[in-house]
C-alpha positions, 0 to 999 in steps of 0.5 A: 106234732108240737103242742103249743099253748097261747098265753091265755090258754096256758094261764087257764090250764094252770088256773084249773090245776090250782082249782083242782088242788083247792078242791082235792088233795095237794098234787091232784092239780098236777095230775089233772094237768098231766092227764089234760096234756096226755089227752091233747097229745093224743089229738095232736097227730099229723095229717088229721083234719078236725071240724070247726067248733059248733060254737059260732064265735069260736068257728068264726075264728076258725077254731076246731074244738075237742072236749076233755072229760065231757066238761072242758072245750079246747079250742085249737088250730093246727098250723103246719106242725103245730097243734096250737091251743087258744082257749080252754072253756067250761062247756056250760059257758058255751050253752 
């Protein structure tokens, strides 16, 4: 299954990578992004159905959600053969 990032989610991913670089040593951001992408690849499986997000606003947009490292909520939809990521949100923001 192909993983596709909407423009906003892609920008959020690179911003997070830069933040990790700023907080750690150079290269940590790229490693974090690679682990994030590997995590999503594990969920981007054909013929799998995910529940809608628990957050009412995200569920109203028909997004499903998974959580990366108990902090980052990934809002996505599976359409056809695409796992489309719409938003990456820090979990604390949703509470």
